[in-house]
mmCIF entry with sequence, helices, sheets and N, C-alpha, C, O atoms, coordinates in Angstrom:
data_MODEL
# 
_entry.id   MODEL 
# 
_entity.id                         1 
_entity.type                       polymer 
_entity.pdbx_number_of_molecules   1 
# 
_entity_poly.entity_id                      1 
_entity_poly.type                           'polypeptide(L)' 
_entity_poly.nstd_linkage                   no 
_entity_poly.nstd_monomer                   no 
_entity_poly.pdbx_seq_one_letter_code       MLYWALVFLIVAIVAGVLGLPGVAALSADIAWILFIIGIILAVIFFIAGRRGPKL 
_entity_poly.pdbx_seq_one_letter_code_can   MLYWALVFLIVAIVAGVLGLPGVAALSADIAWILFIIGIILAVIFFIAGRRGPKL 
_entity_poly.pdbx_strand_id                 A 
# 
loop_
_entity_poly_seq.entity_id 
_entity_poly_seq.num 
_entity_poly_seq.mon_id 
_entity_poly_seq.hetero 
1 1  MET n 
1 2  LEU n 
1 3  TYR n 
1 4  TRP n 
1 5  ALA n 
1 6  LEU n 
1 7  VAL n 
1 8  PHE n 
1 9  LEU n 
1 10 ILE n 
1 11 VAL n 
1 12 ALA n 
1 13 ILE n 
1 14 VAL n 
1 15 ALA n 
1 16 GLY n 
1 17 VAL n 
1 18 LEU n 
1 19 GLY n 
1 20 LEU n 
1 21 PRO n 
1 22 GLY n 
1 23 VAL n 
1 24 ALA n 
1 25 ALA n 
1 26 LEU n 
1 27 SER n 
1 28 ALA n 
1 29 ASP n 
1 30 ILE n 
1 31 ALA n 
1 32 TRP n 
1 33 ILE n 
1 34 LEU n 
1 35 PHE n 
1 36 ILE n 
1 37 ILE n 
1 38 GLY n 
1 39 ILE n 
1 40 ILE n 
1 41 LEU n 
1 42 ALA n 
1 43 VAL n 
1 44 ILE n 
1 45 PHE n 
1 46 PHE n 
1 47 ILE n 
1 48 ALA n 
1 49 GLY n 
1 50 ARG n 
1 51 ARG n 
1 52 GLY n 
1 53 PRO n 
1 54 LYS n 
1 55 LEU n 
# 
_struct_asym.id          A 
_struct_asym.entity_id   1 
# 
loop_
_struct_conf.conf_type_id 
_struct_conf.id 
_struct_conf.pdbx_PDB_helix_id 
_struct_conf.beg_label_comp_id 
_struct_conf.beg_label_asym_id 
_struct_conf.beg_label_seq_id 
_struct_conf.pdbx_beg_PDB_ins_code 
_struct_conf.end_label_comp_id 
_struct_conf.end_label_asym_id 
_struct_conf.end_label_seq_id 
_struct_conf.pdbx_end_PDB_ins_code 
_struct_conf.beg_auth_comp_id 
_struct_conf.beg_auth_asym_id 
_struct_conf.beg_auth_seq_id 
_struct_conf.end_auth_comp_id 
_struct_conf.end_auth_asym_id 
_struct_conf.end_auth_seq_id 
_struct_conf.pdbx_PDB_helix_class 
_struct_conf.details 
_struct_conf.pdbx_PDB_helix_length 
HELX_P HELX_P1 AA1 LEU A 2  ? VAL A 17 ? LEU A 2  VAL A 17 1 ? 16 
HELX_P HELX_P2 AA2 PRO A 21 ? ARG A 50 ? PRO A 21 ARG A 50 1 ? 30 
# 
_struct_conf_type.id          HELX_P 
_struct_conf_type.criteria    ? 
_struct_conf_type.reference   ? 
# 
loop_
_atom_site.group_PDB 
_atom_site.id 
_atom_site.type_symbol 
_atom_site.label_atom_id 
_atom_site.label_alt_id 
_atom_site.label_comp_id 
_atom_site.label_asym_id 
_atom_site.label_entity_id 
_atom_site.label_seq_id 
_atom_site.pdbx_PDB_ins_code 
_atom_site.Cartn_x 
_atom_site.Cartn_y 
_atom_site.Cartn_z 
_atom_site.occupancy 
_atom_site.B_iso_or_equiv 
_atom_site.pdbx_formal_charge 
_atom_site.auth_seq_id 
_atom_site.auth_comp_id 
_atom_site.auth_asym_id 
_atom_site.auth_atom_id 
_atom_site.pdbx_PDB_model_num 
ATOM 1   N N  . MET A 1 1  ? -115.118 -168.752 -15.081 1.00 0.00 ? 1  MET A N  1 
ATOM 2   C CA . MET A 1 1  ? -114.286 -169.626 -15.932 1.00 0.00 ? 1  MET A CA 1 
ATOM 3   C C  . MET A 1 1  ? -115.147 -170.768 -16.454 1.00 0.00 ? 1  MET A C  1 
ATOM 4   O O  . MET A 1 1  ? -115.009 -171.154 -17.614 1.00 0.00 ? 1  MET A O  1 
ATOM 5   N N  . LEU A 1 2  ? -116.006 -171.302 -15.648 1.00 0.00 ? 2  LEU A N  1 
ATOM 6   C CA . LEU A 1 2  ? -116.891 -172.381 -16.083 1.00 0.00 ? 2  LEU A CA 1 
ATOM 7   C C  . LEU A 1 2  ? -117.943 -171.863 -17.003 1.00 0.00 ? 2  LEU A C  1 
ATOM 8   O O  . LEU A 1 2  ? -118.454 -172.616 -17.831 1.00 0.00 ? 2  LEU A O  1 
ATOM 9   N N  . TYR A 1 3  ? -118.294 -170.594 -16.896 1.00 0.00 ? 3  TYR A N  1 
ATOM 10  C CA . TYR A 1 3  ? -119.260 -169.967 -17.823 1.00 0.00 ? 3  TYR A CA 1 
ATOM 11  C C  . TYR A 1 3  ? -118.696 -170.002 -19.228 1.00 0.00 ? 3  TYR A C  1 
ATOM 12  O O  . TYR A 1 3  ? -119.381 -170.396 -20.172 1.00 0.00 ? 3  TYR A O  1 
ATOM 13  N N  . TRP A 1 4  ? -117.417 -169.579 -19.368 1.00 0.00 ? 4  TRP A N  1 
ATOM 14  C CA . TRP A 1 4  ? -116.780 -169.575 -20.690 1.00 0.00 ? 4  TRP A CA 1 
ATOM 15  C C  . TRP A 1 4  ? -116.587 -171.002 -21.213 1.00 0.00 ? 4  TRP A C  1 
ATOM 16  O O  . TRP A 1 4  ? -116.675 -171.218 -22.421 1.00 0.00 ? 4  TRP A O  1 
ATOM 17  N N  . ALA A 1 5  ? -116.335 -171.954 -20.361 1.00 0.00 ? 5  ALA A N  1 
ATOM 18  C CA . ALA A 1 5  ? -116.248 -173.342 -20.815 1.00 0.00 ? 5  ALA A CA 1 
ATOM 19  C C  . ALA A 1 5  ? -117.573 -173.767 -21.415 1.00 0.00 ? 5  ALA A C  1 
ATOM 20  O O  . ALA A 1 5  ? -117.606 -174.414 -22.462 1.00 0.00 ? 5  ALA A O  1 
ATOM 21  N N  . LEU A 1 6  ? -118.652 -173.414 -20.766 1.00 0.00 ? 6  LEU A N  1 
ATOM 22  C CA . LEU A 1 6  ? -119.987 -173.743 -21.261 1.00 0.00 ? 6  LEU A CA 1 
ATOM 23  C C  . LEU A 1 6  ? -120.282 -173.048 -22.596 1.00 0.00 ? 6  LEU A C  1 
ATOM 24  O O  . LEU A 1 6  ? -120.899 -173.633 -23.486 1.00 0.00 ? 6  LEU A O  1 
ATOM 25  N N  . VAL A 1 7  ? -119.841 -171.818 -22.719 1.00 0.00 ? 7  VAL A N  1 
ATOM 26  C CA . VAL A 1 7  ? -120.034 -171.058 -23.989 1.00 0.00 ? 7  VAL A CA 1 
ATOM 27  C C  . VAL A 1 7  ? -119.267 -171.748 -25.172 1.00 0.00 ? 7  VAL A C  1 
ATOM 28  O O  . VAL A 1 7  ? -119.798 -171.937 -26.266 1.00 0.00 ? 7  VAL A O  1 
ATOM 29  N N  . PHE A 1 8  ? -118.048 -172.089 -24.887 1.00 0.00 ? 8  PHE A N  1 
ATOM 30  C CA . PHE A 1 8  ? -117.299 -172.753 -25.947 1.00 0.00 ? 8  PHE A CA 1 
ATOM 31  C C  . PHE A 1 8  ? -117.815 -174.149 -26.286 1.00 0.00 ? 8  PHE A C  1 
ATOM 32  O O  . PHE A 1 8  ? -117.721 -174.600 -27.427 1.00 0.00 ? 8  PHE A O  1 
ATOM 33  N N  . LEU A 1 9  ? -118.374 -174.840 -25.252 1.00 0.00 ? 9  LEU A N  1 
ATOM 34  C CA . LEU A 1 9  ? -119.001 -176.135 -25.534 1.00 0.00 ? 9  LEU A CA 1 
ATOM 35  C C  . LEU A 1 9  ? -120.200 -175.988 -26.415 1.00 0.00 ? 9  LEU A C  1 
ATOM 36  O O  . LEU A 1 9  ? -120.409 -176.804 -27.313 1.00 0.00 ? 9  LEU A O  1 
ATOM 37  N N  . ILE A 1 10 ? -121.011 -174.955 -26.183 1.00 0.00 ? 10 ILE A N  1 
ATOM 38  C CA . ILE A 1 10 ? -122.177 -174.704 -27.019 1.00 0.00 ? 10 ILE A CA 1 
ATOM 39  C C  . ILE A 1 10 ? -121.746 -174.342 -28.411 1.00 0.00 ? 10 ILE A C  1 
ATOM 40  O O  . ILE A 1 10 ? -122.350 -174.803 -29.380 1.00 0.00 ? 10 ILE A O  1 
ATOM 41  N N  . VAL A 1 11 ? -120.690 -173.507 -28.549 1.00 0.00 ? 11 VAL A N  1 
ATOM 42  C CA . VAL A 1 11 ? -120.188 -173.201 -29.898 1.00 0.00 ? 11 VAL A CA 1 
ATOM 43  C C  . VAL A 1 11 ? -119.705 -174.424 -30.606 1.00 0.00 ? 11 VAL A C  1 
ATOM 44  O O  . VAL A 1 11 ? -119.913 -174.562 -31.811 1.00 0.00 ? 11 VAL A O  1 
ATOM 45  N N  . ALA A 1 12 ? -119.065 -175.320 -29.894 1.00 0.00 ? 12 ALA A N  1 
ATOM 46  C CA . ALA A 1 12 ? -118.610 -176.598 -30.484 1.00 0.00 ? 12 ALA A CA 1 
ATOM 47  C C  . ALA A 1 12 ? -119.750 -177.482 -30.967 1.00 0.00 ? 12 ALA A C  1 
ATOM 48  O O  . ALA A 1 12 ? -119.661 -178.126 -32.012 1.00 0.00 ? 12 ALA A O  1 
ATOM 49  N N  . ILE A 1 13 ? -120.815 -177.497 -30.188 1.00 0.00 ? 13 ILE A N  1 
ATOM 50  C CA . ILE A 1 13 ? -121.969 -178.326 -30.555 1.00 0.00 ? 13 ILE A CA 1 
ATOM 51  C C  . ILE A 1 13 ? -122.646 -177.745 -31.777 1.00 0.00 ? 13 ILE A C  1 
ATOM 52  O O  . ILE A 1 13 ? -123.023 -178.467 -32.699 1.00 0.00 ? 13 ILE A O  1 
ATOM 53  N N  . VAL A 1 14 ? -122.794 -176.437 -31.774 1.00 0.00 ? 14 VAL A N  1 
ATOM 54  C CA . VAL A 1 14 ? -123.416 -175.761 -32.967 1.00 0.00 ? 14 VAL A CA 1 
ATOM 55  C C  . VAL A 1 14 ? -122.552 -175.933 -34.210 1.00 0.00 ? 14 VAL A C  1 
ATOM 56  O O  . VAL A 1 14 ? -123.073 -176.216 -35.289 1.00 0.00 ? 14 VAL A O  1 
ATOM 57  N N  . ALA A 1 15 ? -121.236 -175.765 -34.073 1.00 0.00 ? 15 ALA A N  1 
ATOM 58  C CA . ALA A 1 15 ? -120.324 -175.913 -35.228 1.00 0.00 ? 15 ALA A CA 1 
ATOM 59  C C  . ALA A 1 15 ? -120.356 -177.388 -35.747 1.00 0.00 ? 15 ALA A C  1 
ATOM 60  O O  . ALA A 1 15 ? -120.291 -177.633 -36.952 1.00 0.00 ? 15 ALA A O  1 
ATOM 61  N N  . GLY A 1 16 ? -120.452 -178.307 -34.844 1.00 0.00 ? 16 GLY A N  1 
ATOM 62  C CA . GLY A 1 16 ? -120.527 -179.727 -35.251 1.00 0.00 ? 16 GLY A CA 1 
ATOM 63  C C  . GLY A 1 16 ? -121.845 -180.022 -36.005 1.00 0.00 ? 16 GLY A C  1 
ATOM 64  O O  . GLY A 1 16 ? -121.848 -180.764 -36.987 1.00 0.00 ? 16 GLY A O  1 
ATOM 65  N N  . VAL A 1 17 ? -122.941 -179.445 -35.541 1.00 0.00 ? 17 VAL A N  1 
ATOM 66  C CA . VAL A 1 17 ? -124.199 -179.653 -36.244 1.00 0.00 ? 17 VAL A CA 1 
ATOM 67  C C  . VAL A 1 17 ? -124.170 -179.036 -37.607 1.00 0.00 ? 17 VAL A C  1 
ATOM 68  O O  . VAL A 1 17 ? -124.734 -179.602 -38.544 1.00 0.00 ? 17 VAL A O  1 
ATOM 69  N N  . LEU A 1 18 ? -123.489 -177.815 -37.771 1.00 0.00 ? 18 LEU A N  1 
ATOM 70  C CA . LEU A 1 18 ? -123.451 -177.175 -39.026 1.00 0.00 ? 18 LEU A CA 1 
ATOM 71  C C  . LEU A 1 18 ? -122.358 -177.755 -39.948 1.00 0.00 ? 18 LEU A C  1 
ATOM 72  O O  . LEU A 1 18 ? -122.203 -177.272 -41.069 1.00 0.00 ? 18 LEU A O  1 
ATOM 73  N N  . GLY A 1 19 ? -121.623 -178.739 -39.526 1.00 0.00 ? 19 GLY A N  1 
ATOM 74  C CA . GLY A 1 19 ? -120.657 -179.366 -40.352 1.00 0.00 ? 19 GLY A CA 1 
ATOM 75  C C  . GLY A 1 19 ? -119.340 -178.691 -40.441 1.00 0.00 ? 19 GLY A C  1 
ATOM 76  O O  . GLY A 1 19 ? -118.691 -178.748 -41.486 1.00 0.00 ? 19 GLY A O  1 
ATOM 77  N N  . LEU A 1 20 ? -118.903 -178.039 -39.370 1.00 0.00 ? 20 LEU A N  1 
ATOM 78  C CA . LEU A 1 20 ? -117.600 -177.377 -39.341 1.00 0.00 ? 20 LEU A CA 1 
ATOM 79  C C  . LEU A 1 20 ? -116.694 -178.113 -38.327 1.00 0.00 ? 20 LEU A C  1 
ATOM 80  O O  . LEU A 1 20 ? -116.596 -177.693 -37.174 1.00 0.00 ? 20 LEU A O  1 
ATOM 81  N N  . PRO A 1 21 ? -116.069 -179.152 -38.733 1.00 0.00 ? 21 PRO A N  1 
ATOM 82  C CA . PRO A 1 21 ? -115.322 -180.025 -37.803 1.00 0.00 ? 21 PRO A CA 1 
ATOM 83  C C  . PRO A 1 21 ? -114.144 -179.273 -37.166 1.00 0.00 ? 21 PRO A C  1 
ATOM 84  O O  . PRO A 1 21 ? -113.850 -179.471 -35.987 1.00 0.00 ? 21 PRO A O  1 
ATOM 85  N N  . GLY A 1 22 ? -113.482 -178.427 -37.926 1.00 0.00 ? 22 GLY A N  1 
ATOM 86  C CA . GLY A 1 22 ? -112.290 -177.717 -37.392 1.00 0.00 ? 22 GLY A CA 1 
ATOM 87  C C  . GLY A 1 22 ? -112.655 -176.789 -36.232 1.00 0.00 ? 22 GLY A C  1 
ATOM 88  O O  . GLY A 1 22 ? -112.008 -176.772 -35.185 1.00 0.00 ? 22 GLY A O  1 
ATOM 89  N N  . VAL A 1 23 ? -113.726 -176.015 -36.467 1.00 0.00 ? 23 VAL A N  1 
ATOM 90  C CA . VAL A 1 23 ? -114.154 -175.075 -35.480 1.00 0.00 ? 23 VAL A CA 1 
ATOM 91  C C  . VAL A 1 23 ? -114.720 -175.840 -34.280 1.00 0.00 ? 23 VAL A C  1 
ATOM 92  O O  . VAL A 1 23 ? -114.514 -175.428 -33.138 1.00 0.00 ? 23 VAL A O  1 
ATOM 93  N N  . ALA A 1 24 ? -115.412 -176.919 -34.515 1.00 0.00 ? 24 ALA A N  1 
ATOM 94  C CA . ALA A 1 24 ? -115.988 -177.720 -33.400 1.00 0.00 ? 24 ALA A CA 1 
ATOM 95  C C  . ALA A 1 24 ? -114.872 -178.300 -32.541 1.00 0.00 ? 24 ALA A C  1 
ATOM 96  O O  . ALA A 1 24 ? -114.904 -178.239 -31.312 1.00 0.00 ? 24 ALA A O  1 
ATOM 97  N N  . ALA A 1 25 ? -113.889 -178.863 -33.230 1.00 0.00 ? 25 ALA A N  1 
ATOM 98  C CA . ALA A 1 25 ? -112.777 -179.444 -32.432 1.00 0.00 ? 25 ALA A CA 1 
ATOM 99  C C  . ALA A 1 25 ? -112.018 -178.391 -31.668 1.00 0.00 ? 25 ALA A C  1 
ATOM 100 O O  . ALA A 1 25 ? -111.668 -178.628 -30.512 1.00 0.00 ? 25 ALA A O  1 
ATOM 101 N N  . LEU A 1 26 ? -111.747 -177.260 -32.236 1.00 0.00 ? 26 LEU A N  1 
ATOM 102 C CA . LEU A 1 26 ? -111.008 -176.195 -31.537 1.00 0.00 ? 26 LEU A CA 1 
ATOM 103 C C  . LEU A 1 26 ? -111.836 -175.661 -30.328 1.00 0.00 ? 26 LEU A C  1 
ATOM 104 O O  . LEU A 1 26 ? -111.297 -175.423 -29.247 1.00 0.00 ? 26 LEU A O  1 
ATOM 105 N N  . SER A 1 27 ? -113.130 -175.487 -30.549 1.00 0.00 ? 27 SER A N  1 
ATOM 106 C CA . SER A 1 27 ? -114.007 -174.965 -29.474 1.00 0.00 ? 27 SER A CA 1 
ATOM 107 C C  . SER A 1 27 ? -114.136 -176.013 -28.331 1.00 0.00 ? 27 SER A C  1 
ATOM 108 O O  . SER A 1 27 ? -114.196 -175.673 -27.149 1.00 0.00 ? 27 SER A O  1 
ATOM 109 N N  . ALA A 1 28 ? -114.175 -177.256 -28.733 1.00 0.00 ? 28 ALA A N  1 
ATOM 110 C CA . ALA A 1 28 ? -114.252 -178.315 -27.684 1.00 0.00 ? 28 ALA A CA 1 
ATOM 111 C C  . ALA A 1 28 ? -112.962 -178.359 -26.894 1.00 0.00 ? 28 ALA A C  1 
ATOM 112 O O  . ALA A 1 28 ? -113.006 -178.549 -25.679 1.00 0.00 ? 28 ALA A O  1 
ATOM 113 N N  . ASP A 1 29 ? -111.830 -178.194 -27.524 1.00 0.00 ? 29 ASP A N  1 
ATOM 114 C CA . ASP A 1 29 ? -110.544 -178.213 -26.799 1.00 0.00 ? 29 ASP A CA 1 
ATOM 115 C C  . ASP A 1 29 ? -110.459 -177.008 -25.895 1.00 0.00 ? 29 ASP A C  1 
ATOM 116 O O  . ASP A 1 29 ? -110.021 -177.136 -24.752 1.00 0.00 ? 29 ASP A O  1 
ATOM 117 N N  . ILE A 1 30 ? -110.860 -175.849 -26.361 1.00 0.00 ? 30 ILE A N  1 
ATOM 118 C CA . ILE A 1 30 ? -110.843 -174.659 -25.496 1.00 0.00 ? 30 ILE A CA 1 
ATOM 119 C C  . ILE A 1 30 ? -111.766 -174.857 -24.266 1.00 0.00 ? 30 ILE A C  1 
ATOM 120 O O  . ILE A 1 30 ? -111.420 -174.509 -23.138 1.00 0.00 ? 30 ILE A O  1 
ATOM 121 N N  . ALA A 1 31 ? -112.959 -175.433 -24.545 1.00 0.00 ? 31 ALA A N  1 
ATOM 122 C CA . ALA A 1 31 ? -113.921 -175.640 -23.444 1.00 0.00 ? 31 ALA A CA 1 
ATOM 123 C C  . ALA A 1 31 ? -113.340 -176.649 -22.446 1.00 0.00 ? 31 ALA A C  1 
ATOM 124 O O  . ALA A 1 31 ? -113.506 -176.451 -21.242 1.00 0.00 ? 31 ALA A O  1 
ATOM 125 N N  . TRP A 1 32 ? -112.689 -177.683 -22.871 1.00 0.00 ? 32 TRP A N  1 
ATOM 126 C CA . TRP A 1 32 ? -112.021 -178.660 -21.987 1.00 0.00 ? 32 TRP A CA 1 
ATOM 127 C C  . TRP A 1 32 ? -110.981 -178.030 -21.154 1.00 0.00 ? 32 TRP A C  1 
ATOM 128 O O  . TRP A 1 32 ? -110.935 -178.266 -19.946 1.00 0.00 ? 32 TRP A O  1 
ATOM 129 N N  . ILE A 1 33 ? -110.124 -177.224 -21.746 1.00 0.00 ? 33 ILE A N  1 
ATOM 130 C CA . ILE A 1 33 ? -109.023 -176.545 -20.962 1.00 0.00 ? 33 ILE A CA 1 
ATOM 131 C C  . ILE A 1 33 ? -109.528 -175.623 -19.954 1.00 0.00 ? 33 ILE A C  1 
ATOM 132 O O  . ILE A 1 33 ? -109.034 -175.609 -18.827 1.00 0.00 ? 33 ILE A O  1 
ATOM 133 N N  . LEU A 1 34 ? -110.576 -174.777 -20.325 1.00 0.00 ? 34 LEU A N  1 
ATOM 134 C CA . LEU A 1 34 ? -111.176 -173.884 -19.385 1.00 0.00 ? 34 LEU A CA 1 
ATOM 135 C C  . LEU A 1 34 ? -111.866 -174.603 -18.243 1.00 0.00 ? 34 LEU A C  1 
ATOM 136 O O  . LEU A 1 34 ? -111.829 -174.154 -17.098 1.00 0.00 ? 34 LEU A O  1 
ATOM 137 N N  . PHE A 1 35 ? -112.502 -175.737 -18.568 1.00 0.00 ? 35 PHE A N  1 
ATOM 138 C CA . PHE A 1 35 ? -113.127 -176.502 -17.510 1.00 0.00 ? 35 PHE A CA 1 
ATOM 139 C C  . PHE A 1 35 ? -112.110 -177.037 -16.541 1.00 0.00 ? 35 PHE A C  1 
ATOM 140 O O  . PHE A 1 35 ? -112.313 -176.917 -15.333 1.00 0.00 ? 35 PHE A O  1 
ATOM 141 N N  . ILE A 1 36 ? -111.054 -177.606 -16.992 1.00 0.00 ? 36 ILE A N  1 
ATOM 142 C CA . ILE A 1 36 ? -110.016 -178.116 -16.088 1.00 0.00 ? 36 ILE A CA 1 
ATOM 143 C C  . ILE A 1 36 ? -109.422 -176.990 -15.261 1.00 0.00 ? 36 ILE A C  1 
ATOM 144 O O  . ILE A 1 36 ? -109.266 -177.156 -14.051 1.00 0.00 ? 36 ILE A O  1 
ATOM 145 N N  . ILE A 1 37 ? -109.087 -175.865 -15.845 1.00 0.00 ? 37 ILE A N  1 
ATOM 146 C CA . ILE A 1 37 ? -108.593 -174.746 -15.060 1.00 0.00 ? 37 ILE A CA 1 
ATOM 147 C C  . ILE A 1 37 ? -109.553 -174.272 -13.976 1.00 0.00 ? 37 ILE A C  1 
ATOM 148 O O  . ILE A 1 37 ? -109.158 -173.972 -12.849 1.00 0.00 ? 37 ILE A O  1 
ATOM 149 N N  . GLY A 1 38 ? -110.849 -174.216 -14.361 1.00 0.00 ? 38 GLY A N  1 
ATOM 150 C CA . GLY A 1 38 ? -111.888 -173.800 -13.402 1.00 0.00 ? 38 GLY A CA 1 
ATOM 151 C C  . GLY A 1 38 ? -112.007 -174.794 -12.234 1.00 0.00 ? 38 GLY A C  1 
ATOM 152 O O  . GLY A 1 38 ? -112.137 -174.396 -11.077 1.00 0.00 ? 38 GLY A O  1 
ATOM 153 N N  . ILE A 1 39 ? -111.960 -176.051 -12.552 1.00 0.00 ? 39 ILE A N  1 
ATOM 154 C CA . ILE A 1 39 ? -112.010 -177.054 -11.477 1.00 0.00 ? 39 ILE A CA 1 
ATOM 155 C C  . ILE A 1 39 ? -110.818 -176.968 -10.545 1.00 0.00 ? 39 ILE A C  1 
ATOM 156 O O  . ILE A 1 39 ? -110.968 -177.024 -9.325  1.00 0.00 ? 39 ILE A O  1 
ATOM 157 N N  . ILE A 1 40 ? -109.638 -176.831 -11.121 1.00 0.00 ? 40 ILE A N  1 
ATOM 158 C CA . ILE A 1 40 ? -108.416 -176.723 -10.338 1.00 0.00 ? 40 ILE A CA 1 
ATOM 159 C C  . ILE A 1 40 ? -108.488 -175.467 -9.420  1.00 0.00 ? 40 ILE A C  1 
ATOM 160 O O  . ILE A 1 40 ? -108.183 -175.544 -8.230  1.00 0.00 ? 40 ILE A O  1 
ATOM 161 N N  . LEU A 1 41 ? -108.891 -174.332 -9.992  1.00 0.00 ? 41 LEU A N  1 
ATOM 162 C CA . LEU A 1 41 ? -109.002 -173.113 -9.179  1.00 0.00 ? 41 LEU A CA 1 
ATOM 163 C C  . LEU A 1 41 ? -110.086 -173.291 -8.085  1.00 0.00 ? 41 LEU A C  1 
ATOM 164 O O  . LEU A 1 41 ? -109.890 -172.812 -6.968  1.00 0.00 ? 41 LEU A O  1 
ATOM 165 N N  . ALA A 1 42 ? -111.169 -173.933 -8.361  1.00 0.00 ? 42 ALA A N  1 
ATOM 166 C CA . ALA A 1 42 ? -112.231 -174.167 -7.419  1.00 0.00 ? 42 ALA A CA 1 
ATOM 167 C C  . ALA A 1 42 ? -111.671 -174.997 -6.202  1.00 0.00 ? 42 ALA A C  1 
ATOM 168 O O  . ALA A 1 42 ? -111.921 -174.693 -5.036  1.00 0.00 ? 42 ALA A O  1 
ATOM 169 N N  . VAL A 1 43 ? -110.924 -176.025 -6.556  1.00 0.00 ? 43 VAL A N  1 
ATOM 170 C CA . VAL A 1 43 ? -110.361 -176.883 -5.501  1.00 0.00 ? 43 VAL A CA 1 
ATOM 171 C C  . VAL A 1 43 ? -109.354 -176.095 -4.656  1.00 0.00 ? 43 VAL A C  1 
ATOM 172 O O  . VAL A 1 43 ? -109.350 -176.199 -3.429  1.00 0.00 ? 43 VAL A O  1 
ATOM 173 N N  . ILE A 1 44 ? -108.517 -175.321 -5.307  1.00 0.00 ? 44 ILE A N  1 
ATOM 174 C CA . ILE A 1 44 ? -107.536 -174.497 -4.564  1.00 0.00 ? 44 ILE A CA 1 
ATOM 175 C C  . ILE A 1 44 ? -108.210 -173.472 -3.641  1.00 0.00 ? 44 ILE A C  1 
ATOM 176 O O  . ILE A 1 44 ? -107.802 -173.304 -2.492  1.00 0.00 ? 44 ILE A O  1 
ATOM 177 N N  . PHE A 1 45 ? -109.231 -172.799 -4.144  1.00 0.00 ? 45 PHE A N  1 
ATOM 178 C CA . PHE A 1 45 ? -109.921 -171.813 -3.298  1.00 0.00 ? 45 PHE A CA 1 
ATOM 179 C C  . PHE A 1 45 ? -110.714 -172.514 -2.149  1.00 0.00 ? 45 PHE A C  1 
ATOM 180 O O  . PHE A 1 45 ? -110.859 -171.977 -1.051  1.00 0.00 ? 45 PHE A O  1 
ATOM 181 N N  . PHE A 1 46 ? -111.203 -173.704 -2.452  1.00 0.00 ? 46 PHE A N  1 
ATOM 182 C CA . PHE A 1 46 ? -111.939 -174.497 -1.415  1.00 0.00 ? 46 PHE A CA 1 
ATOM 183 C C  . PHE A 1 46 ? -110.971 -174.880 -0.288  1.00 0.00 ? 46 PHE A C  1 
ATOM 184 O O  . PHE A 1 46 ? -111.288 -174.718 0.891   1.00 0.00 ? 46 PHE A O  1 
ATOM 185 N N  . ILE A 1 47 ? -109.796 -175.386 -0.655  1.00 0.00 ? 47 ILE A N  1 
ATOM 186 C CA . ILE A 1 47 ? -108.837 -175.791 0.391   1.00 0.00 ? 47 ILE A CA 1 
ATOM 187 C C  . ILE A 1 47 ? -108.286 -174.553 1.111   1.00 0.00 ? 47 ILE A C  1 
ATOM 188 O O  . ILE A 1 47 ? -108.102 -174.595 2.328   1.00 0.00 ? 47 ILE A O  1 
ATOM 189 N N  . ALA A 1 48 ? -108.024 -173.474 0.408   1.00 0.00 ? 48 ALA A N  1 
ATOM 190 C CA . ALA A 1 48 ? -107.511 -172.268 1.062   1.00 0.00 ? 48 ALA A CA 1 
ATOM 191 C C  . ALA A 1 48 ? -108.569 -171.639 1.940   1.00 0.00 ? 48 ALA A C  1 
ATOM 192 O O  . ALA A 1 48 ? -108.196 -171.039 2.948   1.00 0.00 ? 48 ALA A O  1 
ATOM 193 N N  . GLY A 1 49 ? -109.846 -171.722 1.650   1.00 0.00 ? 49 GLY A N  1 
ATOM 194 C CA . GLY A 1 49 ? -110.844 -171.152 2.496   1.00 0.00 ? 49 GLY A CA 1 
ATOM 195 C C  . GLY A 1 49 ? -111.137 -171.961 3.737   1.00 0.00 ? 49 GLY A C  1 
ATOM 196 O O  . GLY A 1 49 ? -111.707 -171.437 4.693   1.00 0.00 ? 49 GLY A O  1 
ATOM 197 N N  . ARG A 1 50 ? -110.756 -173.246 3.743   1.00 0.00 ? 50 ARG A N  1 
ATOM 198 C CA . ARG A 1 50 ? -111.062 -174.075 4.924   1.00 0.00 ? 50 ARG A CA 1 
ATOM 199 C C  . ARG A 1 50 ? -110.035 -173.872 6.013   1.00 0.00 ? 50 ARG A C  1 
ATOM 200 O O  . ARG A 1 50 ? -110.259 -174.284 7.151   1.00 0.00 ? 50 ARG A O  1 
ATOM 201 N N  . ARG A 1 51 ? -108.920 -173.252 5.698   1.00 0.00 ? 51 ARG A N  1 
ATOM 202 C CA . ARG A 1 51 ? -107.871 -173.037 6.728   1.00 0.00 ? 51 ARG A CA 1 
ATOM 203 C C  . ARG A 1 51 ? -108.252 -172.031 7.773   1.00 0.00 ? 51 ARG A C  1 
ATOM 204 O O  . ARG A 1 51 ? -107.759 -172.096 8.899   1.00 0.00 ? 51 ARG A O  1 
ATOM 205 N N  . GLY A 1 52 ? -109.086 -171.132 7.449   1.00 0.00 ? 52 GLY A N  1 
ATOM 206 C CA . GLY A 1 52 ? -109.500 -170.069 8.380   1.00 0.00 ? 52 GLY A CA 1 
ATOM 207 C C  . GLY A 1 52 ? -108.626 -168.889 8.235   1.00 0.00 ? 52 GLY A C  1 
ATOM 208 O O  . GLY A 1 52 ? -107.605 -168.934 7.550   1.00 0.00 ? 52 GLY A O  1 
ATOM 209 N N  . PRO A 1 53 ? -109.018 -167.811 8.882   1.00 0.00 ? 53 PRO A N  1 
ATOM 210 C CA . PRO A 1 53 ? -108.219 -166.574 8.759   1.00 0.00 ? 53 PRO A CA 1 
ATOM 211 C C  . PRO A 1 53 ? -106.901 -166.644 9.496   1.00 0.00 ? 53 PRO A C  1 
ATOM 212 O O  . PRO A 1 53 ? -106.813 -167.233 10.573  1.00 0.00 ? 53 PRO A O  1 
ATOM 213 N N  . LYS A 1 54 ? -105.870 -166.041 8.916   1.00 0.00 ? 54 LYS A N  1 
ATOM 214 C CA . LYS A 1 54 ? -104.591 -165.948 9.552   1.00 0.00 ? 54 LYS A CA 1 
ATOM 215 C C  . LYS A 1 54 ? -104.605 -164.823 10.579  1.00 0.00 ? 54 LYS A C  1 
ATOM 216 O O  . LYS A 1 54 ? -105.118 -163.738 10.307  1.00 0.00 ? 54 LYS A O  1 
ATOM 217 N N  . LEU A 1 55 ? -104.057 -165.071 11.726  1.00 0.00 ? 55 LEU A N  1 
ATOM 218 C CA . LEU A 1 55 ? -103.987 -164.049 12.759  1.00 0.00 ? 55 LEU A CA 1 
ATOM 219 C C  . LEU A 1 55 ? -102.704 -163.379 12.844  1.00 0.00 ? 55 LEU A C  1 
ATOM 220 O O  . LEU A 1 55 ? -102.524 -162.495 13.681  1.00 0.00 ? 55 LEU A O  1 
# 
């Protein structure tokens, strides 16, 4: 998930440099959403993993 956030961030930077503000804004928004989802999932899996195995 964080890999795709980084990909969209790079697309946004390249689009911004090339003067495509619409593509840059959309790519930056997608990157931000994927980053937030990735962080939330990482926290959930971290908390779930610390509980130990259920017997």
